[in-house]
C-alpha positions as CSV (number, residue, x, y, z in Angstrom):
1,X,-0.1,0.0,-0.1
2,X,1.4,3.5,-0.7
3,X,2.0,6.1,2.1
4,X,-0.4,7.7,1.0
5,X,-3.5,5.6,1.5
6,X,-2.8,5.5,4.8
7,X,-4.1,9.2,5.3
8,X,-6.9,9.1,2.7
9,X,-10.6,10.2,4.0
10,X,-8.7,11.0,7.4
11,X,-10.8,14.2,7.7
12,X,-13.4,13.5,5.8
13,X,-15.2,11.7,3.2
14,X,-16.2,15.1,1.1
15,X,-14.0,14.3,-2.0
16,X,-14.6,10.6,-1.8
17,X,-14.4,9.3,-5.5
18,X,-13.6,12.6,-6.9
19,X,-10.5,12.9,-9.1
20,X,-8.6,16.0,-9.0
21,X,-6.4,17.1,-11.4
22,X,-3.3,19.2,-9.7
23,X,-1.7,21.5,-12.0
24,X,1.6,23.1,-10.6
25,X,3.4,26.0,-12.1
26,X,6.3,27.8,-11.6
27,X,5.7,30.2,-8.6
28,X,7.9,29.6,-5.6
29,X,4.2,29.0,-3.9
30,X,4.7,25.6,-5.7
31,X,6.5,24.6,-2.3
32,X,3.0,24.6,-0.6
33,X,1.6,21.7,-3.1
34,X,3.1,19.1,-1.2
35,X,0.7,19.8,1.7
36,X,-2.0,21.0,-0.8
37,X,-2.4,17.3,-2.4
38,X,-2.3,15.7,1.1
39,X,-4.8,17.6,2.4
40,X,-6.9,16.8,-0.8
41,X,-6.6,13.2,0.1
42,X,-7.0,13.7,3.7
43,X,-10.9,14.7,2.5
44,X,-10.9,11.4,0.0
45,X,-9.8,12.7,-3.1
46,X,-7.6,10.8,-5.8
47,X,-5.3,13.3,-6.7
48,X,-3.1,13.4,-10.1
49,X,-0.2,16.1,-10.5
50,X,0.8,17.5,-13.5
51,X,3.8,20.1,-13.6
52,X,5.3,22.4,-15.9
53,X,8.9,22.5,-16.4
54,X,9.2,25.2,-14.3
55,X,7.7,23.6,-11.5
56,X,9.6,21.0,-11.9
57,X,12.9,23.2,-10.5
58,X,11.1,24.3,-7.4
59,X,9.3,21.1,-6.4
60,X,10.2,17.5,-7.4
61,X,8.4,15.0,-9.4
62,X,9.6,12.4,-6.4
63,X,8.1,14.5,-3.6
64,X,4.3,15.0,-5.4
65,X,4.5,11.2,-6.2
66,X,4.8,10.5,-2.5
67,X,2.2,12.8,-1.8
68,X,-0.5,11.7,-4.4
69,X,0.5,7.7,-4.8
70,X,0.7,8.3,-8.5
71,X,3.5,9.2,-10.9
72,X,3.5,12.8,-11.9
73,X,2.9,14.0,-15.4
74,X,5.3,16.6,-16.5
75,X,5.0,16.1,-20.5
76,X,2.6,14.6,-22.6
77,X,2.8,11.7,-24.9
78,X,1.4,9.0,-27.0
79,X,-0.7,8.1,-24.2
80,X,-2.6,11.1,-24.9
81,X,-3.0,11.8,-20.8
82,X,-4.6,15.2,-21.4
83,X,-7.8,13.4,-23.4
84,X,-7.7,10.4,-20.7
85,X,-8.1,12.7,-17.7
86,X,-9.9,15.5,-19.1
87,X,-11.7,14.5,-22.7
88,X,-14.9,14.4,-21.6
89,X,-15.2,10.3,-21.3
90,X,-17.2,8.8,-18.9
91,X,-14.1,8.2,-16.4
92,X,-12.9,11.8,-16.4
93,X,-11.7,13.4,-14.0
94,X,-13.7,16.0,-11.9
95,X,-11.9,18.8,-11.5
96,X,-8.9,20.8,-12.9
97,X,-6.8,22.9,-10.2
98,X,-4.2,24.9,-10.9
99,X,-2.3,26.1,-7.9
100,X,-0.2,28.0,-8.1
101,X,-1.2,29.8,-11.0
102,X,1.6,32.3,-12.6
103,X,0.7,35.3,-15.0
104,X,2.3,33.5,-17.3
105,X,0.0,30.1,-17.3
106,X,-2.9,32.6,-16.5
107,X,-2.3,34.2,-19.5
108,X,-1.7,31.6,-22.0
109,X,-5.0,29.7,-20.8
110,X,-7.0,33.0,-21.7
111,X,-5.5,32.6,-25.2
112,X,-6.1,29.0,-25.6
113,X,-1.9,28.2,-26.2
114,X,-1.2,25.1,-24.7
115,X,2.6,24.3,-24.5
116,X,3.2,22.8,-21.5
117,X,1.4,19.9,-19.9
118,X,-0.7,22.3,-17.4
119,X,-1.5,24.5,-20.4
120,X,-2.8,21.7,-22.6
121,X,-4.6,20.3,-19.4
122,X,-6.4,23.8,-19.3
123,X,-7.4,23.9,-22.9
124,X,-8.8,20.2,-22.6
125,X,-10.6,20.9,-19.5
126,X,-12.2,24.1,-20.6
127,X,-13.3,23.3,-23.8
128,X,-14.8,20.0,-22.3
129,X,-16.7,21.9,-19.6
130,X,-14.6,20.4,-16.9
131,X,-14.8,22.6,-13.7
132,X,-11.4,24.6,-13.4
133,X,-10.3,26.5,-10.1
134,X,-7.0,28.5,-10.3
135,X,-5.2,29.9,-7.5
136,X,-3.1,32.8,-9.0
137,X,0.4,33.8,-6.9
138,X,2.6,36.4,-8.7
139,X,3.8,40.0,-7.9
140,X,1.1,42.5,-7.3
141,X,2.3,44.7,-10.0
142,X,2.0,41.8,-12.5
143,X,-1.9,41.0,-11.3
144,X,-2.1,44.4,-11.7
145,X,-1.1,44.6,-15.5
146,X,-4.1,45.2,-17.7
147,X,-3.3,42.3,-19.7
148,X,-3.4,40.1,-16.9
149,X,-6.6,41.7,-15.4
150,X,-8.3,41.4,-18.8
151,X,-7.2,37.8,-19.1
152,X,-8.4,37.1,-16.0
153,X,-12.0,38.5,-16.9
154,X,-11.9,36.3,-20.2
155,X,-11.3,33.2,-18.0
156,X,-13.8,34.2,-15.7
157,X,-16.1,34.3,-18.9
158,X,-15.1,30.7,-19.8
159,X,-16.4,29.4,-16.6
160,X,-13.2,29.6,-14.6
161,X,-13.3,30.3,-11.0
162,X,-10.1,32.0,-9.1
163,X,-9.2,31.6,-5.5
164,X,-7.6,34.4,-4.1
165,X,-4.8,35.3,-4.4
166,X,-3.9,36.9,-0.8
167,X,-2.5,40.4,-0.9
168,X,0.3,40.8,1.4
169,X,3.9,42.7,0.9
170,X,3.1,43.6,-2.2
171,X,2.8,40.4,-3.4
172,X,-0.6,38.7,-4.6
173,X,0.3,35.3,-2.5
174,X,-1.6,32.0,-3.2
175,X,-4.3,31.5,-1.3
176,X,-3.9,29.2,1.9
177,X,-4.4,25.4,1.9
178,X,-7.3,25.5,3.9
179,X,-9.2,27.9,1.5
180,X,-8.2,25.9,-1.9
181,X,-9.3,23.0,-0.4
182,X,-12.7,24.3,0.9
183,X,-13.2,26.0,-2.6
184,X,-12.9,22.2,-4.2
185,X,-15.1,20.8,-1.6
186,X,-17.4,23.3,-2.0
187,X,-17.4,23.5,-6.5
188,X,-17.7,19.6,-6.2
189,X,-20.3,19.4,-3.7
190,X,-24.4,19.3,-4.3
191,X,-24.0,23.3,-5.2
192,X,-27.9,23.4,-3.9
193,X,-27.8,26.9,-2.5
194,X,-25.9,28.5,-5.5
195,X,-27.1,32.1,-5.9
196,X,-28.5,32.3,-2.4
197,X,-27.3,35.3,-0.3
198,X,-27.3,33.7,3.2
199,X,-26.5,35.6,6.8
200,X,-25.4,33.8,9.7
201,X,-25.5,36.1,12.8
202,X,-23.8,34.5,15.9
203,X,-21.6,34.9,18.9
204,X,-22.3,37.2,22.1
205,X,-23.5,40.6,22.3
206,X,-21.6,42.8,24.7
207,X,-23.3,45.7,26.2
208,X,-21.4,48.2,28.2
209,X,-21.6,49.0,31.8
210,X,-18.6,51.2,31.6
211,X,-15.8,51.8,29.1
212,X,-14.3,48.8,30.4
213,X,-16.9,46.0,31.8
214,X,-19.7,44.5,29.9
215,X,-23.0,42.7,30.3
216,X,-23.1,39.3,28.0
217,X,-24.3,35.9,27.5
218,X,-22.2,32.6,27.1
219,X,-21.1,31.4,23.4
220,X,-18.4,29.9,21.9
221,X,-20.3,31.0,18.3
222,X,-19.5,27.3,17.1
223,X,-23.2,26.6,15.8
224,X,-22.8,29.6,14.0
225,X,-19.5,29.0,12.4
226,X,-20.6,25.5,11.5
227,X,-23.8,26.9,9.8
228,X,-21.7,29.8,7.7
229,X,-19.0,26.3,6.5
230,X,-21.9,24.3,5.8
231,X,-23.9,27.1,3.7
232,X,-20.3,27.8,1.9
233,X,-19.8,24.3,1.2
234,X,-23.3,24.0,-0.6
235,X,-22.7,27.1,-2.8
236,X,-24.1,29.7,-1.0
237,X,-22.8,33.4,-0.7
238,X,-22.7,33.3,3.0
239,X,-21.7,36.5,5.4
240,X,-21.2,35.6,9.1
241,X,-22.1,38.4,11.7
242,X,-20.0,38.1,14.6
243,X,-20.3,39.1,18.6
244,X,-17.6,38.0,21.0
245,X,-17.1,34.1,19.7
246,X,-14.2,31.6,20.4
247,X,-14.4,29.0,17.6
248,X,-12.1,29.8,14.9
249,X,-13.8,31.6,11.7
250,X,-12.1,29.6,8.6
251,X,-10.3,32.5,6.3
252,X,-12.5,31.8,3.3
253,X,-15.9,32.8,5.1
254,X,-16.8,36.7,5.1
255,X,-17.0,38.1,8.4
256,X,-18.2,41.1,9.8
257,X,-18.2,42.2,13.4
258,X,-20.6,43.7,16.1
259,X,-20.7,44.1,19.8
260,X,-23.8,46.1,20.8
261,X,-27.1,44.7,19.6
262,X,-27.7,48.4,18.5
263,X,-24.3,47.8,16.3
264,X,-26.0,44.9,14.8
265,X,-29.1,46.9,14.2
266,X,-27.4,49.4,12.2
267,X,-25.6,46.8,10.3
268,X,-29.2,45.5,8.9
269,X,-30.0,48.9,7.2
270,X,-29.8,47.9,3.7
271,X,-29.1,44.3,4.1
272,X,-31.4,42.2,2.0
273,X,-30.9,38.1,2.1
274,X,-32.5,35.2,1.1
275,X,-32.0,33.0,4.3
276,X,-30.7,34.6,7.5
277,X,-30.3,32.2,10.7
278,X,-29.5,33.6,14.0
279,X,-28.1,31.4,16.6
280,X,-26.5,34.7,18.3
281,X,-26.7,35.1,21.9
282,X,-27.8,38.4,22.0
283,X,-28.8,40.6,25.3
284,X,-32.1,41.1,26.3
285,X,-31.3,44.0,29.0
286,X,-28.2,46.7,28.9
287,X,-27.1,49.1,31.3
288,X,-26.8,52.9,30.8
289,X,-23.1,53.0,30.3
290,X,-20.9,54.9,32.5
291,X,-17.9,56.9,31.2
292,X,-14.5,55.8,32.2
293,X,-14.3,53.0,34.5
294,X,-16.3,52.8,37.7
295,X,-13.8,52.7,40.2
296,X,-13.3,49.1,41.9
297,X,-12.8,49.9,45.3
298,X,-16.6,50.4,45.8
299,X,-18.4,48.0,48.1
300,X,-21.3,47.8,45.7
301,X,-23.0,49.3,42.7
302,X,-26.4,49.2,41.3
303,X,-27.2,48.7,37.7
304,X,-30.6,49.4,36.1
305,X,-31.1,47.8,33.0
306,X,-33.3,49.0,30.0
307,X,-34.6,46.4,27.6
308,X,-32.8,46.0,24.1
309,X,-35.0,45.8,20.6
310,X,-35.4,42.7,19.5
311,X,-33.5,41.7,16.2
312,X,-35.7,39.3,14.6
313,X,-38.8,41.9,14.2
314,X,-36.2,43.5,12.2
315,X,-35.1,41.0,9.9
316,X,-38.7,39.5,8.9
317,X,-39.7,42.1,5.9
318,X,-36.0,41.9,4.6
319,X,-35.6,38.2,4.2
320,X,-37.5,35.0,2.3
321,X,-36.6,32.4,4.9
322,X,-36.0,33.4,8.4
323,X,-34.5,30.9,11.3
324,X,-34.5,31.9,14.9
325,X,-33.3,30.0,18.1
326,X,-34.3,29.3,21.3
327,X,-32.4,28.5,24.3
328,X,-33.5,27.7,27.8
329,X,-32.4,25.5,30.5
330,X,-34.2,23.2,32.4
331,X,-37.4,23.0,31.4
332,X,-39.6,20.1,30.7
333,X,-39.5,19.3,27.0
334,X,-43.1,20.3,26.8
335,X,-42.4,23.9,28.1
336,X,-39.4,24.2,26.1
337,X,-41.5,23.5,22.7
338,X,-44.4,25.7,23.8
339,X,-42.1,28.8,24.4
340,X,-40.4,27.9,21.2
341,X,-43.8,27.8,19.1
342,X,-44.7,31.0,20.7
343,X,-41.4,32.7,20.0
344,X,-42.0,31.4,16.1
345,X,-45.6,32.6,16.0
346,X,-44.4,36.3,17.4
347,X,-42.3,37.0,15.0
348,X,-43.3,34.9,12.2
349,X,-40.3,32.8,11.4
350,X,-40.2,29.9,9.2
351,X,-38.1,28.0,11.4
352,X,-37.1,28.0,15.0
353,X,-34.4,25.5,16.8
354,X,-35.2,24.7,20.3
355,X,-32.9,23.4,23.0
356,X,-31.8,22.9,26.5
357,X,-28.5,24.4,27.4
358,X,-27.6,21.5,29.5
359,X,-27.9,18.9,26.7
360,X,-25.3,21.0,24.6
361,X,-21.5,20.4,24.7
362,X,-18.9,21.3,22.4
363,X,-19.6,19.6,18.9
364,X,-22.9,18.2,20.1
365,X,-26.6,19.1,20.6
366,X,-29.7,18.0,21.5
367,X,-32.2,19.9,19.6
368,X,-35.9,20.4,18.2
369,X,-36.9,22.2,14.8
370,X,-40.2,23.1,14.8
371,X,-42.1,24.6,11.3
372,X,-45.3,26.7,11.3
373,X,-47.4,23.8,10.1
374,X,-47.1,22.7,13.9
375,X,-44.8,19.9,12.4
376,X,-41.4,19.2,15.1
377,X,-38.3,17.3,14.7
378,X,-36.1,16.1,17.4
379,X,-32.2,15.8,16.2
380,X,-29.2,14.5,18.5
381,X,-25.7,14.7,17.3
382,X,-23.1,16.6,15.8
383,X,-23.7,20.4,15.7
384,X,-22.4,20.0,11.9
385,X,-25.3,17.7,11.2
386,X,-27.7,20.0,12.7
387,X,-26.4,23.1,10.7
388,X,-26.8,20.5,7.2
389,X,-30.5,19.9,8.5
390,X,-31.1,23.3,9.2
391,X,-30.4,24.2,5.9
392,X,-31.8,21.2,4.2
393,X,-35.2,22.7,5.9
394,X,-34.5,26.1,4.2
395,X,-33.0,26.0,1.0
């Protein structure tokens, strides 16, 4: 057994049964392709590396053979590997991923020039309707060259999708391995949320007591991040609005931050979305904030709390599908469901998720999904599984 088989599907089965042709060109970012190939394998993909002559000056074919378990293709011969892999036959590869892609290769692709194994693969894939992802890497001035910009637009018109680049140190650096792999999973997934604008609101709000202290709720933001990631993987145009949260947000998820509920309400001005899902732990009450810092040596202080405006009623008129959450603790199941249904009816929700926080832990949850027609579904399992179930309901 080749060593690459020892890591196959170690992280997920999302790319199981998928064949990905990985084109590598002559950018110094080619040194990251070993790890990129391994990550694709860890999600179940079969990876075939294709290298340009310039790429082989930076990464050896032996290294990529070890990474993928397959002999590297660096030049085409009588076996017509480009036709075999991407020529449109029933057993063709599922995706051509070119990472890193230089300005030279990018421009050749746009003009239909195929003078290396990589550009020939691109010509066949584009002509045959095979999905093509490109992760550019070059100096910023090269990216800004009018001809390169024009060629990128031409490729977009041919259906090519670009990943990144990251603009750092006057360089258009290749996207992170995490982002490239996530985009490949997304492109080869169901894409059943393609074209949908999805907003996820998560984390906890913070209402200031003074300029140092705040009143807040407990929240890691895990459910919100998993919802945003699941929506992204299913093709949505997704954005996460995040309060205070400790759960890490992937770099490919667009994020805006808020602290107070009033800040969140201001962000909603002009916002229109197809789907809004709001597992955020928002404050119901807020104190009148004091200037500066309240002295720490006082024996006691009294706080007078005022109610904070609700967010769901503001969201309702500008959202096609609106999902709310009702979290309680220590209630009998029938009382939990009763309170959740009252909230759903009060705010005209399309779905509400109810749970007892005592049954929630890292990665796991027990929850009820309630619908306006009176139906309810009990879910027990991973938070990722709950996120997929919610999206199934509102897609």
